[in-house]
N, C-alpha and C positions, 0 to 999 in steps of 0.2 A: 452570642449567641442566632442560633440559627434561624433565619428567618422565617416561615412556613413558607417560601415557596421555594427554598432552597432546601425545600425538604423533599419536592416533590421531583421523582427519576420519571424521564417517560423512555421510551425503546422504540423501538423498528424490529418486527419479527424479517429475518434474511436471510437470506438462499444463496451462497455461492457459487457461482457459473466463470469456468477455467480457458478462457477460448483457446490457451495451447499452455504447456510445460516448460516448451523449447526457452531457452535463455544460453542471454549470451555471458552474461556474469556467473564465476567461477566460486563464490562465496565456499566457504571449506565448512562451516556447519549446518549448507541446505540437504534438505531431504528433500525440495522440491522440483526442481530445474529438472531437466531431461537435453539430452542432444538432440540440435534441429535436425529435423526426420524423425524421431525417436515419438515423436509430439505431435497425432494430425492436428492440423487446425479442427474448433468446434465449427461447422457448417452453420447457415439461416435451417435448414430440413434439420438439426440436432437440436438447437433451441428452440424449438418453435416447438417442438418436441415435449424439451420441459418443460417448459413454460406454462403449459396446458396443462401438466401435472402435478399444475402449482394451483394452482387456481380458486381453488378449493380448501387449503390449507392453510389460511392465513396469513399467506407470507406475503409483507410490502416491500420490502427491501431488496435489489438485487444486487449481490459484491460482483460484481465483471474484474476478476481477478488473473492478472495475465503474466505469463514470465515473458523477459524481455527480446524483440532482437533491434540487433545492434543499428544505433541512429545514422551511418553509416550500409545498412544491408542494402542492396536490390529490391526485398523484400520487404523494407522497413514502412512501405505506402503499406502495400494490401494489409498487413499485420493490424495498425492504427485502422482503413477504414474497416477491414472487420469488425473491430473494437466499437468502433461510431454504429458499423450496421448491426452489434447485438445490443447496446446499450436502445438506438430504437425502440427496434423490435421489443424490447423490455414494454420503455414508454409504448406504444402501441398494443400492449393487452393490460396497462390497467398500473403494471407497476413502476416501484425508487429504481431506475440508476444508481451506484457510486461505483466508478471505475478506478481501481489500485490496478496502472498496470510499469510502474518503475518510473522514471525521469520524463516527464516530455519537454518537446520543443513548441515557446510560446506559443506557436498559431496552434499548436496540435491540441494543447490548452485550451486553450481561447476556440476551437469550435467542436468541442467532446463540454464543455462547460454547456452548448444547446441543446444538449443528451442527455444532462445528467444533474440531477438535483443535491448533491455533492460528488467532492474527488477525496482522493487523500497516498499518503506515500509515507514510511517513516520515517523519521530522521535516523533511525539506530539510536548513531555515538555522535559526538562532535569531535573521537580526538581523532586527528590521521594515523595514529601508532599502528591504528588498527591495519591501515594500508600497508602495512608492512607482515602484518600475522591474515586474521581471517580472510582478508579484503585485496590481500596480494593481486588477484586473479580476478578479482570483479569491480570494470571501473563505474560504475556508475552509482557505487558507495560512496562515494570523493565526498567527504560533506559538504564542501558547498557547494555541488552540485546538488546535494539536495534540500539546504536551505536555501538555495536562488528557489525549490520548487515551492514550498512555503510561501514563498516572497509575490511570486509569480501568481496564485493563485490568490492570494489577498488584493492583488491589483487587478484581478481579472473577480476581484468579489464572488468567487466561489466557496463556497465551506467546505473546511477542508478538517482530514485526521490524520492525526502523526501519533508518533509516540515512540518510546526509545525497545528499546531487545538488549535486555540483562545479559550482564555474564556472557560476553563472546569474549573477554578477556580486555574490556577496560576497567577502569578503575571508578573505587565511589564520587570526586572528584568531579570525576568526567560525567558524570549521573544531574548533579549541577548544571554544569554547564549546557548540555543538554536542551534541557527543563530551560536555562535561561535563553534559548538560539529559540525556542519555539515563544518564549514568554513576550520577546520584544516582536518574534512576530507579529504576534497577535497582536500587544497591545499597538503596532503601527499601521492592523487593517481591518481587526477584530473578526478574522473570519475561522480559526479556529475551534469548532467544533468538538472537539476527541479528544483526546489525548491518552492513548493506550501502555498502558509499561506493562513489558512481555519477557517474563525470564525464559531464556535460552531451557530448552527441555530438548534432549540428547534422542534421534530418531537412529532409524537404525541403518541408515548408510551417511548419520551427520557424525566428519569430523570438525574439534575443536580446541583449541590453546586455553581455551575457557572451560574452568571446572564447573557441572553440576550445581545451580544456587539452589537451596529454600524462599519460598517468596518472605519469610519469615524473616529473615535476613536482610532483607529491604524497606521492613516497616519501619525508619526510623524519621 
C-alpha cells in the first residue's frame, strides 16, 4: 500500500528557452534541429525580454533546451558560454534554470552546476542497434556516451532528469534494459529526480523506421 507521502505530487511551472536549434546530430526522426547558420543563437537581449514577460505568469523553472554544437567545433566554447550566461541571467531574475544541451564534457557539466538547480539528458535507448538505423548520423547518441552523463551527474551531485524515447526501432526488451541502466546509476548516486517515458510522435519533417505507437501498448 502506498504511504501518504507517496501520494504527493510536486510540480514546477516551467518555460522552455532554446539558445539554438542548430545541431550536428542528424537523427532521422528529429523535428527539432536546423543546419548551422539556419538558426541564429539567442542573444542576451532577447533572453532578458523573454524573462521579463514571464515574471507575472507564475513560471518557476526555465528549461534551457539547446541543439548541440560539435565538441571539436571552434564555436563550441562560445556556444557553451552562451548557455552559461543564459542560465546565470535566469537566476538573476529569480527563476530556477534546468539545462538539457546534449552530452557535455565533465568540466562543462561541473561549471554549469554553478548556475543550474538541475540538469538533464534523455538516455533514449541502450541498444546499439539504433546506431545502424535512426542514429546512424548522430554521434552523440552512442548509448555509452549518454549513460556516462548520468554517472558524471551523480559524481557531481547534480539532480538529473533522464528517460526513454519509445517507438524509434527498439524492442520491448530494450525498455527494461534502459530502465535498468538508469536505476543502477541512481543506486550509485541517488541523483535521478525524474524518468520521462516519451512515446515517439511523428512530425511533419520526421522520418523513422519505428512505427507510431499508442501509449496504451506500453502500460504493462
